[in-house]
C-alpha positions as CSV (number, residue, x, y, z in Angstrom):
1,M,131.3,-54.2,-142.7
2,S,133.0,-56.9,-144.7
3,K,136.8,-56.9,-145.2
4,T,136.3,-56.5,-148.9
5,L,134.2,-53.4,-148.4
6,K,136.7,-52.0,-145.8
7,R,139.6,-52.6,-148.3
8,L,137.7,-50.8,-151.1
9,I,136.9,-47.8,-148.9
10,T,140.5,-47.7,-147.6
11,E,141.8,-47.7,-151.2
12,E,139.4,-44.9,-152.1
13,I,140.6,-42.8,-149.1
14,K,144.2,-43.5,-150.0
15,Q,143.6,-42.4,-153.5
16,R,141.9,-39.2,-152.5
17,L,144.6,-38.3,-150.0
18,Q,147.4,-39.1,-152.3
19,G,149.9,-36.2,-152.5
20,V,148.3,-34.5,-149.4
21,N,151.0,-33.7,-146.8
22,D,149.1,-31.4,-144.4
23,A,145.5,-31.5,-143.2
24,V,143.2,-30.2,-140.5
25,L,140.8,-32.6,-138.7
26,V,137.5,-31.2,-137.6
27,N,134.4,-32.5,-135.9
28,V,131.3,-31.9,-138.0
29,I,128.9,-33.9,-135.8
30,G,126.1,-31.5,-134.8
31,L,125.9,-29.7,-138.1
32,D,122.6,-30.2,-139.9
33,S,122.6,-31.1,-143.6
34,S,122.1,-27.6,-144.9
35,N,125.0,-26.2,-142.8
36,T,127.2,-29.2,-143.9
37,Y,126.3,-28.4,-147.5
38,N,127.1,-24.7,-147.0
39,L,130.4,-25.6,-145.3
40,R,131.5,-27.8,-148.2
41,R,130.4,-25.1,-150.7
42,E,132.4,-22.4,-148.8
43,L,135.4,-24.6,-148.6
44,K,135.2,-25.4,-152.3
45,K,135.2,-21.7,-153.2
46,K,138.5,-21.4,-151.3
47,G,140.1,-24.4,-153.0
48,L,139.7,-26.6,-150.0
49,S,138.3,-30.1,-149.8
50,L,136.4,-31.8,-146.9
51,M,136.1,-35.5,-146.6
52,V,134.3,-37.3,-143.7
53,V,136.0,-40.6,-142.8
54,K,136.0,-43.2,-140.1
55,A,139.2,-42.8,-138.1
56,S,140.2,-46.4,-138.2
57,L,139.8,-46.6,-142.0
58,A,141.7,-43.3,-142.4
59,R,144.5,-44.7,-140.2
60,R,144.9,-47.7,-142.5
61,A,144.7,-45.6,-145.6
62,T,147.4,-43.1,-144.5
63,E,149.8,-45.7,-143.0
64,G,153.3,-44.8,-143.9
65,T,152.5,-41.3,-145.1
66,S,153.0,-37.9,-143.5
67,L,149.2,-37.8,-142.6
68,A,149.4,-40.9,-140.5
69,P,150.2,-39.1,-137.2
70,A,146.9,-37.1,-137.5
71,F,144.8,-40.2,-137.1
72,E,146.7,-41.8,-134.2
73,G,144.4,-42.3,-131.3
74,G,141.4,-40.9,-133.2
75,E,138.0,-42.6,-132.8
76,G,134.7,-42.4,-134.6
77,S,134.1,-40.3,-137.6
78,L,135.9,-37.0,-138.4
79,A,136.3,-34.7,-141.3
80,V,139.6,-34.1,-143.0
81,V,140.1,-30.7,-144.6
82,Y,143.0,-30.3,-147.0
83,G,144.2,-28.2,-149.9
84,G,144.8,-24.5,-150.2
85,E,148.0,-22.6,-150.7
86,D,149.8,-23.8,-147.5
87,F,149.0,-25.2,-144.1
88,V,148.9,-21.8,-142.3
89,S,146.3,-20.5,-144.8
90,L,144.3,-23.7,-144.2
91,A,144.4,-23.2,-140.4
92,K,143.4,-19.6,-140.8
93,E,140.4,-20.5,-143.0
94,M,139.2,-23.1,-140.5
95,A,139.6,-20.7,-137.6
96,A,137.6,-18.1,-139.5
97,I,134.9,-20.6,-140.4
98,H,134.6,-21.8,-136.8
99,K,133.9,-18.2,-135.8
100,K,130.8,-18.0,-138.0
101,P,127.6,-18.8,-136.0
102,E,126.2,-21.4,-138.5
103,F,129.5,-23.4,-138.3
104,E,130.3,-23.0,-134.6
105,K,129.7,-26.7,-134.1
106,C,132.5,-27.4,-136.6
107,L,135.2,-27.9,-133.9
108,P,138.9,-28.3,-134.7
109,R,140.3,-31.6,-133.5
110,G,143.9,-31.1,-134.6
111,G,145.8,-31.8,-137.7
112,V,149.2,-32.6,-139.2
113,M,151.8,-30.3,-140.5
114,D,155.0,-31.6,-142.1
115,G,154.4,-35.0,-140.5
116,E,153.9,-33.6,-137.0
117,K,150.6,-34.1,-135.2
118,L,149.1,-30.9,-133.9
119,S,146.5,-30.5,-131.2
120,A,143.5,-28.2,-131.5
121,E,145.2,-25.6,-129.3
122,K,148.4,-25.7,-131.5
123,M,146.1,-25.3,-134.6
124,K,144.8,-22.0,-133.1
125,E,148.4,-20.8,-132.6
126,V,149.3,-21.8,-136.2
127,A,146.3,-19.8,-137.5
128,K,147.9,-16.6,-136.1
129,W,151.2,-17.1,-138.0
130,P,151.7,-15.3,-141.3
131,N,150.9,-17.4,-144.3
132,R,153.3,-18.2,-147.1
133,V,152.7,-14.9,-148.9
134,G,153.2,-13.0,-145.6
135,Q,156.4,-15.0,-144.8
136,I,157.8,-14.3,-148.3
137,S,157.1,-10.6,-148.0
138,L,158.8,-10.5,-144.5
139,L,161.8,-12.3,-145.9
140,L,162.1,-10.1,-149.0
141,G,161.9,-7.0,-146.7
142,Q,164.7,-8.4,-144.6
143,I,166.8,-9.2,-147.8
144,L,166.2,-5.8,-149.5
145,S,166.6,-3.6,-146.4
146,P,170.4,-3.6,-146.3
147,G,170.6,-2.9,-150.0
148,A,168.1,0.0,-149.7
149,K,170.0,1.4,-146.8
150,L,173.3,1.1,-148.8
151,L,171.8,2.7,-151.8
152,S,170.5,5.7,-149.8
153,Q,174.0,6.1,-148.2
154,I,175.6,6.1,-151.7
155,N,173.1,8.5,-153.1
156,Q,173.2,10.9,-150.2
157,P,176.6,12.7,-151.0
158,G,175.6,12.9,-154.7
159,G,172.2,14.3,-153.8
160,A,173.8,16.9,-151.5
161,L,176.3,17.9,-154.3
162,L,173.5,18.1,-156.8
163,S,171.5,20.4,-154.5
164,Q,174.5,22.7,-154.1
165,V,175.1,22.9,-157.9
166,K,171.4,23.7,-158.4
167,K,171.6,26.6,-155.9
168,I,174.7,28.0,-157.5
169,S,173.1,27.7,-161.0
170,E,169.9,29.4,-159.8
171,K,171.9,32.3,-158.3
172,E,173.8,32.8,-161.5
173,Q,170.6,32.8,-163.5
174,V,169.0,35.4,-161.2
175,S,172.1,37.6,-161.3
176,E,172.2,37.4,-165.2
177,K,168.5,38.4,-165.4
178,E,169.0,41.3,-163.0
179,G,172.1,42.4,-164.9
180,A,170.4,42.1,-168.3
181,E,167.2,44.0,-167.3
182,P,168.8,47.4,-166.5
183,A,170.8,47.3,-169.7
184,A,167.7,46.9,-171.8
185,S,166.0,49.9,-170.2
């Protein structure tokens, strides 16, 4: 491959990965063309992109970016999967795809999260974490819990007082009805 062609391909990879901070690397060697097409289609439905690149060209294209650690020490061709809501969701999707029989040869090779290189084993651990929505709901639960407890403690004496007033009121209404009925007869 000529230097000019390598430079053009490197620029294309750099342009496509511009703004991407987190990615998962997978090995798609062993997938036949129909399964590769189905994999790309399934990823596209979920808002994810897959790009097969030569590791050395990707290393040049991502030099100085947060994706650079992912390609250190990589050889041959590999697929870069990126996009989605957050990195944990991306890892979960790739773990779920790997479990499908037609994509079992789509093996995770690692990835990069916040500029940190992750191994394939670490990717499996990350896939078990709660995604962004789950983390926000946990955080909101922790923030709102003390307020809800305080509110219930404030309302408890008022609720008990209201209950007592209702009972007294009901007794008075019953005694008025009992007293009024004999007089009408």
